[in-house]
Structures are given as structure tokens and as C-alpha cells.
C-alpha positions as CSV (number, residue, x, y, z in Angstrom):
1,M,7.6,70.1,24.2
2,N,6.3,69.5,27.6
3,A,7.5,66.5,29.7
4,L,4.3,64.5,29.2
5,V,4.5,64.7,25.6
6,K,8.3,63.7,25.5
7,G,7.5,60.6,27.9
8,A,4.7,59.4,25.4
9,L,7.1,59.6,22.7
10,V,9.9,57.4,24.4
11,V,7.3,54.8,25.7
12,G,6.2,54.7,21.7
13,A,9.6,54.4,20.7
14,L,10.4,51.6,23.0
15,I,7.1,49.5,22.0
16,I,8.0,49.9,18.2
17,L,11.5,48.8,18.8
18,G,10.3,45.9,20.9
19,A,7.8,44.7,18.3
20,G,10.5,44.9,15.8
21,L,12.9,42.9,17.8
22,S,10.2,40.5,18.5
23,A,9.5,39.8,14.9
24,G,13.0,39.3,14.1
25,L,13.2,36.6,16.5
26,R,10.0,34.6,15.2
27,E,10.6,31.8,12.9
28,P,9.6,33.2,9.2
29,A,6.0,32.2,8.6
30,G,7.0,30.1,5.6
31,K,9.4,28.3,7.8
32,A,7.0,27.2,10.8
33,Q,4.5,25.7,8.4
34,E,7.1,24.0,6.2
35,K,5.7,20.8,5.0
36,R,7.3,17.3,5.5
37,S,7.0,14.6,2.8
38,L,7.3,10.8,2.3
39,T,6.9,8.9,-0.7
40,V,6.0,5.3,-0.4
41,A,6.2,2.4,-3.1
42,A,3.5,0.0,-2.3
43,A,2.1,-3.3,-3.7
44,S,-1.2,-2.9,-5.5
45,D,-3.2,-5.1,-3.1
46,L,-2.7,-2.5,-0.4
47,K,-4.6,0.4,-2.6
48,F,-7.6,0.6,-0.6
49,A,-6.3,0.0,2.7
50,L,-3.2,2.1,2.7
51,D,-5.4,5.2,1.0
52,E,-7.5,5.1,4.3
53,L,-4.5,4.6,6.6
54,V,-2.9,7.7,5.0
55,R,-5.7,9.8,5.6
56,G,-5.6,8.8,9.4
57,F,-1.6,9.4,9.3
58,R,-2.1,12.6,8.1
59,A,-4.8,13.7,10.6
60,R,-2.2,12.7,13.3
61,N,0.4,14.4,11.5
62,P,-0.2,17.8,10.5
63,G,1.5,19.2,7.8
64,A,3.0,15.8,6.4
65,E,2.3,15.0,2.9
66,V,2.6,11.2,2.0
67,Q,2.7,10.2,-1.9
68,V,1.7,6.4,-2.4
69,T,2.7,4.9,-6.0
70,Y,1.2,1.5,-6.4
71,G,2.5,-1.3,-8.4
72,S,4.2,-4.8,-8.6
73,S,6.4,-5.5,-5.9
74,G,8.8,-7.2,-8.3
75,N,9.2,-4.3,-10.5
76,F,9.5,-1.9,-7.7
77,L,12.4,-4.1,-6.6
78,A,14.1,-3.6,-9.6
79,Q,13.3,0.1,-9.6
80,L,14.6,0.5,-6.0
81,S,17.9,-1.5,-6.8
82,N,18.4,1.0,-9.5
83,G,18.0,4.2,-7.0
84,A,14.3,5.0,-7.6
85,P,13.5,8.0,-5.2
86,F,11.2,6.4,-2.6
87,D,11.6,6.5,1.1
88,V,9.4,3.6,2.1
89,F,9.1,0.3,0.3
90,L,6.0,-2.0,1.2
91,S,6.2,-5.2,-0.9
92,A,3.6,-8.0,-1.0
93,D,6.5,-10.4,-0.6
94,V,8.9,-9.7,2.4
95,A,11.5,-11.4,0.3
96,Y,11.8,-8.2,-1.8
97,P,12.8,-5.9,0.9
98,R,15.3,-8.5,2.2
99,K,17.0,-8.4,-0.9
100,L,17.2,-4.8,-0.9
101,A,18.8,-5.2,2.7
102,E,21.4,-7.6,1.3
103,Q,22.3,-4.9,-1.2
104,G,23.0,-2.4,1.4
105,L,20.2,0.0,0.5
106,V,17.5,-0.5,3.7
107,L,18.2,1.7,6.7
108,E,19.8,-0.5,9.5
109,D,18.6,-3.6,8.0
110,D,15.2,-2.8,9.3
111,V,13.0,-5.0,7.4
112,F,9.6,-5.6,8.9
113,L,6.4,-7.9,8.3
114,Y,3.2,-6.1,8.5
115,A,0.8,-8.3,7.0
116,V,-0.1,-11.7,5.4
117,G,-2.1,-11.7,2.0
118,R,-5.1,-14.0,1.0
119,L,-6.1,-15.1,-2.3
120,V,-10.0,-15.2,-3.5
121,V,-11.4,-16.2,-6.9
122,W,-14.0,-13.2,-7.7
123,V,-16.6,-12.8,-10.3
124,P,-18.9,-10.1,-11.0
125,K,-22.4,-10.3,-9.0
126,D,-24.1,-11.3,-12.3
127,S,-21.9,-14.0,-13.3
128,P,-23.5,-17.3,-13.8
129,L,-20.5,-19.3,-12.1
130,A,-21.2,-20.7,-8.7
131,V,-17.8,-20.2,-7.2
132,E,-19.0,-20.2,-3.7
133,T,-19.9,-23.9,-4.5
134,L,-17.3,-24.9,-7.1
135,G,-14.4,-22.7,-5.8
136,L,-11.3,-23.1,-8.5
137,K,-13.4,-25.9,-10.5
138,A,-15.5,-23.1,-11.7
139,L,-12.6,-21.9,-13.7
140,T,-13.1,-25.1,-15.9
141,E,-16.5,-24.4,-16.7
142,P,-17.1,-24.0,-20.6
143,A,-18.5,-20.4,-20.1
144,V,-15.0,-19.3,-18.7
145,K,-13.0,-18.1,-21.8
146,R,-10.4,-15.7,-19.8
147,I,-9.1,-15.9,-16.3
148,A,-7.5,-12.9,-14.9
149,I,-4.3,-13.3,-12.8
150,A,-1.3,-11.1,-12.0
151,N,1.7,-11.7,-13.9
152,P,3.7,-14.3,-12.0
153,Q,7.3,-13.2,-13.1
154,H,7.0,-10.2,-10.7
155,A,3.8,-10.2,-9.2
156,P,3.8,-11.9,-5.7
157,Y,0.0,-12.6,-5.9
158,G,0.4,-14.0,-9.6
159,R,3.0,-16.5,-8.1
160,A,0.4,-17.5,-5.4
161,A,-2.5,-17.7,-7.9
162,E,-0.4,-20.2,-10.2
163,S,0.8,-22.2,-7.5
164,A,-3.1,-22.6,-6.2
165,L,-3.9,-23.5,-9.5
166,K,-1.2,-26.3,-9.9
167,S,-1.8,-27.6,-6.2
168,Q,-5.6,-28.0,-7.1
169,G,-5.0,-29.7,-10.2
170,V,-6.4,-27.2,-12.7
171,H,-3.7,-25.4,-14.2
172,E,-3.5,-27.4,-17.3
173,A,-7.0,-27.1,-17.9
174,V,-7.1,-23.5,-17.6
175,K,-3.5,-22.3,-18.7
176,D,-4.4,-20.9,-22.3
177,K,-7.3,-18.9,-20.8
178,L,-5.1,-17.0,-18.4
179,V,-4.9,-13.2,-19.0
180,L,-2.1,-11.5,-17.1
181,G,-2.4,-8.3,-15.2
182,E,0.7,-6.0,-14.8
183,N,-0.2,-6.0,-11.0
184,I,-3.0,-7.4,-9.1
185,A,-5.0,-4.2,-9.0
186,Q,-5.1,-4.4,-12.9
187,T,-6.0,-7.9,-12.6
188,A,-9.0,-7.0,-10.6
189,Q,-9.8,-4.1,-13.2
190,F,-10.1,-6.9,-15.8
191,V,-12.6,-9.0,-14.2
192,E,-14.6,-6.1,-12.9
193,S,-14.9,-4.4,-16.4
194,G,-16.0,-7.5,-17.9
195,N,-12.5,-8.1,-19.9
196,A,-12.2,-11.3,-17.9
197,D,-14.9,-13.5,-16.6
198,V,-13.2,-14.4,-13.5
199,G,-10.1,-13.4,-11.4
200,I,-8.0,-14.5,-8.8
201,I,-7.3,-11.5,-7.0
202,A,-6.2,-10.3,-3.5
203,L,-9.0,-10.8,-0.6
204,A,-7.9,-7.1,0.4
205,L,-9.4,-5.8,-2.9
206,A,-12.5,-7.8,-3.2
207,L,-13.4,-6.3,0.5
208,A,-12.7,-2.9,-0.8
209,P,-15.9,-0.5,-1.1
210,A,-15.2,-0.2,-4.8
211,M,-15.9,-3.9,-5.4
212,K,-17.5,-5.3,-2.4
213,N,-20.9,-4.9,-3.9
214,Q,-19.8,-5.4,-7.4
215,G,-19.2,-9.1,-6.9
216,R,-19.0,-12.4,-5.2
217,Y,-15.8,-14.5,-4.1
218,W,-14.7,-17.9,-2.6
219,E,-11.4,-17.7,-0.6
220,V,-8.6,-19.9,-1.8
221,P,-7.4,-22.2,1.1
222,L,-4.4,-21.0,2.6
223,D,-3.0,-24.4,2.2
224,A,-3.2,-24.1,-1.4
225,Y,-0.3,-21.7,-2.2
226,P,2.7,-20.6,-0.4
227,R,2.2,-18.4,3.0
228,M,2.0,-14.7,1.4
229,E,4.1,-12.7,4.0
230,Q,4.3,-9.0,3.4
231,G,6.8,-6.9,4.2
232,G,8.4,-3.4,4.1
233,A,11.6,-1.3,4.8
234,I,12.7,2.3,5.3
235,L,15.4,3.0,2.2
236,K,18.7,4.1,3.4
237,R,18.2,7.2,0.9
238,A,14.9,8.4,2.8
239,R,14.9,12.1,3.0
240,D,13.1,12.2,6.2
241,V,13.9,9.3,8.3
242,E,11.9,10.5,11.4
243,L,8.6,10.7,9.3
244,A,9.3,7.4,7.9
245,K,9.8,5.7,11.0
246,R,6.6,7.3,12.2
247,F,4.9,6.2,9.2
248,R,5.9,2.4,9.9
249,D,5.2,2.6,13.3
250,Y,1.6,4.0,12.6
251,L,1.2,0.7,9.9
252,L,2.4,-1.8,12.6
253,G,0.4,-0.2,15.5
254,A,-3.1,-0.6,16.9
255,E,-4.8,1.4,14.1
256,G,-2.9,-0.1,11.5
257,K,-3.3,-3.4,12.4
258,A,-7.3,-2.9,13.0
259,L,-7.4,-1.4,9.6
260,L,-5.4,-4.2,7.8
261,E,-7.7,-6.7,9.4
262,R,-10.7,-5.1,8.1
263,Y,-9.5,-5.6,4.8
264,G,-9.0,-9.1,5.1
265,F,-5.1,-9.5,6.0
266,F,-4.0,-11.8,8.5
267,L,-1.2,-10.0,10.8
268,P,2.1,-11.9,11.0
269,T,1.7,-13.4,14.0
270,E,-1.4,-15.3,13.1
């Protein structure tokens, strides 16, 4: 074998060896692309706003998976107190995450405000009720047989609706017509589907694309019910604390605030 051939073989062997060492130093493909996940328990009034916010968060955090479960804040409080596996809690009443903090379940007692909720009286577009001029008095009309509100026992929007009915002097006249939704999203479904004639729901749902063109609403005056400060917390048991904090910061940042305002929420400083 001549010297030229021997040299070529040696160089080839070195190239192969170098490639093998380089491959060994690289992270496995699966590890390099490992996905990070976050589970969020969120109040039902956030359904449309948070769905949109999550899409924006994912776009800015490739590989991050965010799974949101919507429901009643009061029910979530009970579940989280008993160890439900959520990383972040977004409540329609800041009192609930504060209770979790008192139980020592919140990361560094980190309870934050993200919005102030608002109530509206909502009817389908073809309803004969003139809610725009009658307001809550429209609920006393003889044509109204069923009025949907969220269950005051565990839904903050239900408590607010009940308070508004009482403060405006119509609760006694309409209490036998009330149909209770498990949460504010189900309450909206009751009236949207025709299972109730009128509903007292979150402004955020009335402004959502799914309902905006389907009905009409009148906003309940803010002084008719207690201020609805909505708050959240990162749970101490969160599996990916860094990602949870990043999600919280995105919600409280400029893009999150702009989105919440677009869905009819006040910001906590207002």
C-alpha cells in the first residue's frame, strides 16, 4: 500500500472518530426538544380572554404546553386545598388564593391581582326585553320566566349578581325565577341556548366573539355589588416554577393587560 493511500485511510479514520465523539457530546434529540408543561385552574369568566392569551404565550415560549381547566373559583379552592395537581390558580375572587396562602399552599405567599370583573344583564338579540333602558327592572317583566345567574354558593359572579339584585330592590320579586349555573360560563350558556330568558353574566363573556353578536346587554352599575377583585397565585407544588412565573408575568405585562381590557376587565389599579 503506497503512502498516499495510507494517508487517506488515516485521515478518514480521524474524521469518523471525530464525528462519533461530536455526536456523543450532543444532547439526545428528545432531550433537546423536551416540552415544558403548565396546568392552570381558571375562573370561567376568563375562558375567551385566557384562550387568546395562552396562544400568545405559546408563540413566545416555543415548546411550552399550557393546559387550562375552567370552572367555579369556589370549587377550585376546595380541590386545591385537597391537593389537586394544578400549577397556577386564577380566581374570580382574590380571597380564594389568599386562603390558599393562609394554608401554606402558595409559593412564597405570592398572591397577585390581575383584573376587576364586571357584571351585565344579557339577553339574546331577538329578545323583546328592553334591557338597555330597563336595566335590572327588566327582570320583573311578566314575560321573564327564568333568570340565569351563577350559583352564589361557590361562584363569585353569582354572589355579585345576588348582591346586585338585592341592592336594586328586585331580588324578592325575581328569586323564584332564578336558575343557577355551576359557574359563570354555564350561566351564559343557559341564556344563550334559550334555557333562560335573561342572564346576569360577566362582561368578559358578553364581549367574547362567541356571544358578542348573539345578544344585547346592559352593564350593572359598579356600586350595585361589591368590587370583584380577581387574583391568582402560583402553587407551592408547581412542577415548573420558572415557567409558572413566566406565565404570571406575561399575564400581568403589557400584552396581558391590553387583552384583559379588550375583554371588559378593569385593571386592579383603576
